[in-house]
ROLOBA-451711 format. One record per residue: residue in one letter; x, y negated, z of N, C-alpha, C in turn. Coordinates in steps of 0.02 Angstrom, whole numbers, plus 50000, padded with zeros to 5 digits. Layout:
% residues N
AXYZXYZXYZ
...
END
This chain:
% residues 480
M499844726851406499684730851462499164736051447
V498644734351408498124739651389498494744451346
V498844742251303499144747151256499544753451300
V500014750451342500354755051388499894759951424
I499354757151449498834762051486498564767051441
I498344765351379498174769851326498634775151311
S499304773051306499784777951281499984782751341
V499914780051398500034784351460499464790051464
T498884788051446498274792151450498354797451393
L498514795551335498554800251276499114805251294
A499734802151320500174807151331500004811751390
S499624809651438499364814251488498884818851459
L498494817751416498004821951380498294827451340
N498884825051307499324829451272499634834351311
E499854832751366500204837351418499694842651442
V499114840451460498594844251476498474849951426
F498324846951363498104850151305498664856451297
A499314854051300499824858651293499804865151339
D499724862251402499644867751458499064872351444
D498504869951425497904873951408498074878651352
R498394876451297498524881751246499014886351277
S499474884751308499964890251325499594895551373
S499214893051417498884896651469498464901951433
Y498004899151380497554903751345497874908251293
W498314904951245498524909051191499034914551220
N499424912351271499964917551290499654922851343
Q499054921551357498684926351406498114930351372
N498034928251312497434932251274497714938351242
D497554943951274497784950651256497684952751179
S497104949351158496864951351089497404950151035
F497774944351053498374942950999498894949051001
V499054952151049499524956351054499304963851045
N498704965551050498464972251050498044973650995
F497974979550975497514981650915496864982050941
T496424977450914495754977350936495234978650883
H495334980650825494964981450775494484987150780
G494764992750821494334999050833494695003950868
R494485010050870494755015950907495005021450865
F495535024350894495805030550858495505036750884
V495355041350837495025047150858495495052850891
F496145052350879496625056650913497235053050929
D497565055050984498185052251008498105044251018
E497545043051044497455035351040497945031551080
A498155033651135498665029651181499265028651136
N499535033251097500175032451054499985027451006
E499435029050964499235025150910499165017050927
M498865015850988498845009151016499535006951032
A499875010251063500675007951082501055006151021
R500985009850965501345008050906501065002250873
R500484999550892500204993450866500174987450911
H500574988150974500604983451027501214978951013
T501154972651006501774968650995501694962751043
K502104962051096502144957151140502604951151113
F502174945551110502594939251082502334933351109
N502664927851102502484920951129502074917551075
M501394918151080501054915151033501064906851032
N501144904251094501324896651101501944894851061
A502514898751060503084896551031502984897050956
L502604902550934502394903450868502074897450833
A501554895450876501184889350858501574883050851
D502054881850894502514876050898502964876350836
I503194881550809503634882250753503184880750691
A502574883150687502114880650632502004874450625
V501874870750688501734863550697502324859950663
D502944861850682503574858150652503714859050580
E503484865150556503584866750489503134862650437
V502484861650463502024858150417502004850750437
G502424848250484502394841350501501704838850533
A501394843250572500814841650615501014839550686
L500584836950728500684835350799500464841350845
H499984844050830499714850050873499384855250837
C499434861450857499014866950828498344866550877
V497794865450854497184865250891496784870950895
N496884876550849496534882450852496854888450822
I496734894050853497064900350830496594905750825
E496404907550766495964912450755496264919850727
K496254924950763496534931550753496184934850687
C496524935750636496264940350585496084946950601
S495684950150566495554957550574496214961350571
D496324965550617496934969550624497014973250564
G497714973250541497944978950495498214983950530
L498484989550502498784995050532499504993850550
Y499774987850525500484987450536500684980550563
N500214975550564500354968550577499834965250617
K500034959750647499554956250676499614948850645
S499024946450625498984940250584498434935550615
S498644929050614498224923950639498154918250596
I497654914750594497554908150555497654902350605
L498064898450593498304892950641498054886250614
T497614882250647497394876050624497664870250655
M497904866150619498244859450643497854854150658
D498034849350695497664842950701497484839150649
C497904840150595497784836250537497304840250480
G497054846150505496604850350466496944855950420
R497564855550421497944860050380498014866950417
Q497984872450376497914878950404498544883450376
V498824887650417499364892150399499184898750427
V499514903850398499484910950424500134912650455
A500014915450520500584917850556500564925350561
K501054928550546501074935950544501624939750586
V501554943650629501974947050672501934954650653
R502544956850651502674963850629502574969150692
D502214974050680501984979250731502604984350733
P502714987850784503244992350786503284997950739
N502655000150709502565005350663502635002950587
A502824996450579502774994650515503354995550471
G503914999150493504455000450458505114999350496
L505684998950461506304997050497506354990250525
P506534989150594506544982950620507074978750575
Y506944972750572507274967350536507204967850453
Y507364974450432507324974750361506694973750330
T506214976550362505494976250340505314968650324
T505414964450374505254957550372505764953350325
A506354955450324506834951450281506604953150208
S506454958950197506354961150118505674957850105
E505144957750149504564955050132504614947150110
V504994943650145505054936650134505354936250069
A505924940250051506294939649996505874940949932
T505414946049947505004947849890504474942349875
M504134939849920503684934049910504004928649877
H504594926749893504924921149857505064923049783
F505294929549774505454931649707504834931549664
V504264934449685503704934749642503364928049624
R503494923349672503234916649665503704913149612
D504294913549627504774909349583504994912549518
V505024918749517505214922549448504564924649404
F504154927349440503514930749401502984925349400
G502934920149437502404915349439501734918549463
T501754923549506501284926949541501044922349603
P500434921549618500164917149675500224920549733
A500834922149755500964924949824501004918949872
P500854919749933500794914749983501514910949991
Q501574905649994502224901950006502464903050079
V503094904650095503344905950157503694899750189
Y503374897150238503594891150273504144892850328
A504184898150361504704899550405504644907450426
S505144909750440505224917650457505824918550504
N505844923650534506344925750580506344934050585
A506834937050558506774944850561507134947250619
N507504942550656507864944050712507374943850781
V507454949050827507114946950895507534944150937
E508224945750935508724943150988508754935550979
G508674931851033508704924451028508154920450993
N507664924450981507074922550944506554919950997
L506324913751006505854911651048505144914351045
V504984916750989504324920750984504434927451018
G504934930951018505034936651042504864942951001
A504774942150937504554945850888504704943850814
E504804948550766504914946650704504164943250680
Y504264937150635503694934150613503814930850550
I503244929050519503294925450454502664919850462
I502844914250444502284908950439502314906550368
M501684907150343501524906950272500944903350256
E500914901550193500294897450163499674902250175
K499134898950195498434901950194498244901450122
V498114906550091497904906250018497194903350007
R497174899849957496524896049942496084902149922
G495444900949924494954904649891494654910349936
I494274914549915493964920449961494184927549922
Q494084931549970494314938349946493774941149893
L494154944549846493724947649794493214951849813
R493184955449869492704959549898492024956049901
F492064949549925491494945949933491064944249869
V491294944849811490994942849758490984948749697
W491364953149708491444958149650490814961849633
A490424963849681489744967449665489294963949629
R489214957749644488744953249609488944949649544
L489554950549520489854947449464489564950349399
H489494945949349489244948749285489784953249252
A489654958149212490174962349177490744957849144
L490484952549107490974948549083491464945549124
D491274942849179491714940049231492144944749265
K491924951049276492304956549296492914957749251
A492724957749187493234959049126493734953449132
K493564947549143494004942349149494544942449202
I494284945049260494684947149319495234952149302
V494964957549269495374963049244495874960249209
Y495754956149160496254952449107496724948849152
A496534945049197496984940249246497504945149270
I497304950249308497764954549341498184957749298
A497934959749234498394963049182498994958349160
R498784951949162499344946949140499864947149196
H499694946649259500204948049309500664954049302
Q500194959649293500554966149290501164965449229
R500904962449180501334962349120501944958549139
Q501874953249178502554949849196502944953949235
W502654958049286503094961749325503444967549282
S503104970049230503364975449191504004971749149
L504064965349134504554962649092505214962749128
V505194962849189505804961949239506014968549263
S506594971649243506824977549275507544975749315
F507624981449359508264979649405508694985849390
R509344984949411509834989949403509764996049451
Q509544994349513509524998749568508794999649588
F508675004849631508045006049675508155005449742
G507625003449775507675002349847507234996549869
S507404991249904507014985849919507464979249902
L507104973949896507334967849877507544963649941
Y508144960549937508364956549996508784950549972
Y508774945450013509364940149996509954943050024
A510474941549982511144945049998511484942850064
K511284936350088511454934250154511134938450210
D510544941550194510224945050244510474952550257
V510794955150219511064961850213511804963150203
E512154957750215512884958750193513264964650236
D513614968150198514034973750222513564977950271
E512904979050254512494983450298512444990450275
G512734991950211512754998350184512095001650172
L511564997850155510985000250147510995005050090
G510425010150092510345014350038510085010949978
D510475011349917510185008649857510445013849804
W510075015349753510255021149714510295018249637
D510705020549600510765017749536510405022049477
S510115027849496509775031849444509135034149479
V508695035749435508005037949467508145044749497
L508645048749470508745055449502509015054149572
D509435050749581509785049249649509215046549696
Y508725042149670508255038849706507735044949734
R507535048149682507065053649698507365060249740
M508045061549734508325065849784508335063149854
A508445056649853508485053149920507745053549958
V507305053149920506615053949945506415061649972
G506725065649935506765072749958507085073550031
H507615071550034508075071950096507705068050148
R507405062950135506965058650191506495063350215
E506115066350164505545070850199505845076850234
I506395079550219506695084950248506965082150323
A507215076150330507395073150389506875071750438
A506305068950413505665069350442505445075150477
I505445080450439505145086550459505615088750518
K506155089450514506675092350557506675088350622
S506545081750620506675078250685506055076850714
S505475078450688504805077650721504585084050768
P504425082550832504195088750869503575091050843
H503175088050814502505089950792502325086850728
L502065090950691501845088950614501255083950624
P501105079650572500555074950581499915078350580
K499395075650604498725077550603498475077250533
Q498065082150513497785082050440497125078750437
M497125073650395496445070350378496145072850313
A496565075950270496215078050210496035085350212
M496245088350267496125096050266495935098150339
L495425102150348495355106250413495805111250413
S496255112350464496685117250466496645121050536
G496855127650539496875131650597496815139150575
S496785143250631496775150250613496155152950572
G496375156750519495875159650474495825156650412
I496105150650412496145146350341496825144950330
Y497125139550343497825137850337498095133850382
E498625134750412498925130550469499605128250445
P499705121450429500335119050407500975121150453
S501515122050420502105124050469502765120150435
A503205118950484503795115550462504235119950414
A504195126850417504565131450378504355130850309
E503645131150300503395130050234503495124250198
K503475118550234503645112350209504335111550180
L504815114550227505495113450208505635118850147
S505235124250145505335128850088505095125050024
A504565121350023504315117349968504835112149946
L505135109250000505525103049977506235106149943
Q506405112449970506935114549938506915117149864
S506305119249855506075121049786506145114549738
Y505855108649768505775102549739506485099949716
L506985100449765507635098249751507945101949698
N507795108749686508005112349631507795110749565
I507185107949561506915106949494506725099449478
I506965095249528506775087749518506925085249447
K507575086649426507895084249365507545085549302
Y507055091249309506775094049245506035090949250
L505845087449310505105084949306505135076749285
L505675073749291505745066849282505745065349206
P505345060149193505325057949118506025055849090
T506075057149030506685054848988506625048848962
D505985046148965505875039148934506295033648978
S506755030648955507165025749004506675019549023
A506245017648981505825012348995505355013249050
I505085019049058504585020449116504985023449174
S505585024149169505955027349224506365020749261
A506335015249220506705008749249506405006449315
S506865003049357506675000349422506224994349409
H505664993949444505254987849441504954986049511
L504814979449517504504977449575503734976849556
W503304980049604502654980749594502204980149655
H501634976849644501164977249706500764983249691
N500734987949744500394994749734499714994949769
D499514989649797498874989649830498374984049809
L498214983449755497854978749729497114979649736
H496944980449810496184981349822495854975349831
D495214974949836494854968649842494894964649899
E495254967349949495424962750009496124958550000
N496584961449951497194957549942497154953249880
I496614952349842496564948049791496104941949809
F496284935949802495834930349818495674926849756
V495034924149751494804920649691494504914249706
G494404910249660494084903549672493354904249692
P493114900349741492444900949763491894898249711
S492134893449670491684891049618491824893549555
N492464896349554492664900349490492984907249506
P492534912249517492774918549539493164922449493
T493314920649426493674923149382494364921249386
K494534916049426495184913649429495524916649495
I496144919849486496464922149541496864916749574
T496774915649638497104910649669497604913349726
G497614919549731498114922049776498164930049776
I498724932449785498814940049799499244940849863
I499014944349912499334944549976499554951949991
D499944953050055500104959250080500664962350030
W501314958650036501894960849999502354965250041
Q502164966650105502574971450146502664977550114
G503284980350124503454987650096503494988250022
I503474982249984503494982549912504184985349897
Q504264990149849504894992849832505084992049752
L505694992749748506044993449682506025000349665
A505515002849626505435010249608505325011149532
P505365017049508505255018749440504525016049425
L504475013649357503835011549339503315016149350
F503475022549335502995028049341502755029949406
D503205028549457502985029249525502545023649556
H502395018649517502025013049550501245014549531
T500775011049571500115012049559499865006949504
L499825009249442499735005049384498975002549373
Q498535007249396497845005649395497625001749455
P497414994849458497234991949513496694995049555
A496784995649614496294998949666495614996649661
F495574990149649494804987349641494464990549590
L494814993249536494424996149488494215003549501
N494395006549558494285012949569493475014549574
Y493255020449550492575022249547492525029449563
D491845031249573491715038249585491465040449518
G491865044349490491675047349421492335050749386
P492165053149320492745057249283493255052549268
E493905054549271494495051049258494475048549185
V494635042149178494645039149106495315040649077
E495375043649023496015044548993495995042248927
G496615040748894496675038448823496365032048815
L496115030548755495935023748730495245023848710
E494865029748721494135030248705493695027248756
Q493285022448739492855018548794492315023648807
P492085023748869491615028348899490915026448858
A490395031048852489795029548825489245031848880
L488595028748867488015030848903487805037248886
P487465041048927487135046948910486665046848860
D486635051448814486155051448758485415051248780
N485295054548841484645054948872484465050448916
L484785044548920484685039348963484035036948979
D483615036048924482905034248933482515039048970
A482705045448962482285050648994482445052149065
L482995050149090483205050849156482725047249205
P482625050449263482245046949322482605039949339
A482185035449358482435028349368483125028049422
T483105031849474483695031949513484365034849477
E484225040049431484835042949397484985038449339
R484535035049312484625030349261485125024649286
R484895022149343485325016049367485975018349385
A486105024749413486765027249424487225027549366
A486885030649313487155031849250487445025549224
I487055020449233487225013649201487815010649245
K487775011249306488275008949343488975012349332
L488955019249330489555022749314489845020649243
Y489395018949195489635016849123490005010349135
H489755005649174489964999249173490654999549222
D490705003549270491315004649312491905008149267
S491675012949230492215016649187492385012449126
S491925008149107492085004649048492644999149067
L492644996549133493194992049152493834995649156
V493795001649173494385005549179494675006549113
G494275008249063494415009348993494715002848967
A494364997648983494654989948952495314988748978
S495394990749042496044989749073496584993449037
R496434999549018496915003948986497055001248909
I496534999248879496634996548807497014991248816
L496884985848857497264979448868498014980948883
T498094986848929498794987548942499224990548881
H498814995048835499154998148773499354991948730
K498874986848726498954981048675499544977148699
K499614975848760500124970748796500764973448811
S500724979348830501354982448856501424990448839
E501754992248789501844999148772502175003248822
P502755001348861503045004948912502525007048970
L502165001548990501715001849046501195006849024
Y500965007148959500475011548947500735018548944
R501305019348921501715026348923501795028548994
A501875023849043502005025649108501225028449136
L500765024749112500015027049132499975034249106
E500115034949040500025042349014500415047349047
F501035046049068501465050649108501115052349170
Q500775047149204500475048649274499885054049261
N499635055749201499175061149193499475068249177
S500165068249187500495074849168500565079049229
H500645085249216500815089449269501495087849311
S501975085849278502535083349307502455077949368
A502025073049336501775067449386501515069249442
Y501015074249434500595077749487501135080749539
L501635084449518502055086949568502475081549597
L502695076949562503095071349590502665067249650
L502025066949635501625063849679501525067149748
I501325073049744501285077649796501895077949841
F502455079749808503075079449850503315074349891
R503085067949877503225062349906502915062549981
N502365066649993502015066850048501995073650078
L502525077150070502575084050100502625084050181
F502885078350200502885078150278502165077950310
E501695075950271501045074550298500605080350270
I500675081550208500155086750180500385088450110
G500135093750084500195095950012500685101949999
E501045104650055501505109550035501225116250007
A500575118450029500225123950003500105122949928
Q499795117149909499765116049838500345115649789
F500875112249826501465112049790501885118249779
R501805122749829502175129549821501805132949770
W501145132349772500765136249719500925134049646
N500975127349640501115124449576501825125849555
I502245126449599503015128349585502975136049558
L502545140149599502545147049589502305148449509
T501855144049493501545145049421501915141249373
L502335136449386502695132049345503015135549281
E503265141449298503685145049248503295145449182
D502555146249187502095146949127502135140549083
R502335134349112502265128749074502925125349070
W503455129649086504165127449100504415123049035
A504285126048979504485122648912504185115248908
D503675114148933503365107648922503585102248970
L504035103649016504335097949055504695094249017
P504755087949033505135083048999505885084549001
G506145085349059506835087449071506975094049041
V506685098049036506765104849009506915103948932
R506445100148897506485098748825507165095148809
A507345090248854507885086248847508565090548856
L508565095348899509115100048914509165106448872
E508785106748814508815112348770508615118248810
N508015117948847507655123748861508065128748912
P508345125948974508655129849020508235134749054
A508485140549085508135145149116507805142549179
F507165145349195506815143449256507285145149317
P507425140649356507865140449407507685143749476
L507005145849484506775148149545506545155049540
S506585159049591506225165649595505885166749660
F505435171849657505025173049715504935180949726
S505005183649786504755190149792504045191149794
A503865197649793503145199849787502845196749854
A503175197849913502945194849979502825187849982
E503285184749947503215176549947502595174849904
C502575177449842502005176149798501365177149833
E501265182749876500675184649911500585179549966
E501045177449998500995172450055500785165050017
I501035163449965500875157049932500155157149911
E499955162049876499265163349859498815162649917
T498935166249970498545166050028498505158850061
D499035155450067499055149550091498655144450049
V498705144449988498295139549945497645141149945
N497445146449941496645148449943496435145650017
G496805146850071496635143950134496595136350130
A497055133050110497135126150104496515123150063
D496305126050014495805124449971495175124450014
V495035129350043494525130550094494435124250144
G495015123350177495105118450225494925111650192
I495185109750136494985103750100494275102650085
Q493915108350063493195108550044492795106950113
V493055110850168492635109750236492735102550253
M493335099850248493415093650276493015088450231
E492955089450163492615084350122491845085050138
T491555090950157490885091550181490805086950245
V491315087950294491315084250352491255076150333
R491735074550284491715067150266491075064450243
E490835068550196490155066450166489535066150219
A489635070750267489145070850316489135064450363
L489765062750381489865056650421489805049850386
G489885050050320489775044050279490175038450314
E489855033050333490205026850352490575027650418
F490435033050446490775035050513491385039750510
W491555040450450492195044850434492745040050466
P493225042750503493805038350529494315038150485
D494255033050436494765032150389495435030450419
K495945034350403496605033450423496625035250508
G496155038650526496115040550598495775035050640
C495505029350608495255023950655494525021950638
L494105020950688493455019050679493315012650716
G492805008550690492615003050728492315004250787
H492294999250840492045000350908491315002550905
E490905000550861490235001750862490065009050845
END
């Protein structure tokens, strides 16, 4: 009889507990809204694009079933990303998982989530990369109890690299560089026949998705994408890299379309002829210190790499080959020569001497990364070298012409004839004639535009430096 009473009491408590969860989790607006900060322009629209209404209680119940727990006892929202909502769910057994819900601005509905899941499975199983294990996912909204696309995945062990990087010894930093280079080498060893995104066949049967068999087809499609975006948008995006307006330079749809048409006419001459660096590869292009996790007691051990959303099968030369956590403020490191300390180091004031030593250490890590790449993967190093070419610069600008860069792109196209013979595609095609021509009025317009754009960039950089930590990165600022 006592056992029955206790059982009834526990059952009653569980019912109350479940009701409390539902009442709190599903009515807590912070789970569905962007709460990380404020947007400095068009805030209502920016917030709406990051509002995802979903049933958190249903999401927790699915996670409970997947890990074999009885209850989810706590949910802690992670800091907002610009495209997703993520939370850490803690079970009654102490186990934790991460639940991720896609925001409306994250990409194509269904396909973005389906591709991310397939990609994480692939890099874990084929590459041996420590990506999170996926426990459950649903890319469909219809019939979905959560009411939104979601992924429930492993909570990666360890801590983010950003918490330890600054205090690590130079040798330990070098070990991390070596560990990341080993993963990148694995990625470079597997190439694909097509370009696009990775999916399970069952998720995209008969969908007629865009996939491209050659790098030229792929790059032409990117150009047509930019044209479609410009023609279909009532307003051009706000500029964050350049102050624009009357008297300096004001972007226009007509000039962007002109730049893109020029691009489509010369693209085949810009592309590298080296088939190894043009091959399709799967790559993580955002290896910054928040996406890399290391062991708390052994910070040189990579325990996880997160954020695989939007990963593409793209040409090797199109990928970000130098990890973002190695970025530093200083001269670009090229070739295989290791940087050196200034000859007058001892004569410098203390502050300048410390800055010079830090610059040396930071640039040495970049140099070591390049030497390691050269030693372990010749194609990967050749892709790095190509990225320092003028062709690569034009290819990079063109991918973002919807947002910025048409003035500089048109100027570079105008002056391209002077270096025409040096382009990889021109050498391969036995020096064809330069395919573009410009009238005197067009030349004058392009020169005026690029001068105005350069002034706008310089002014905005002055503003950025003056604001310091208050600069609204990607248009967003913290509440404080």
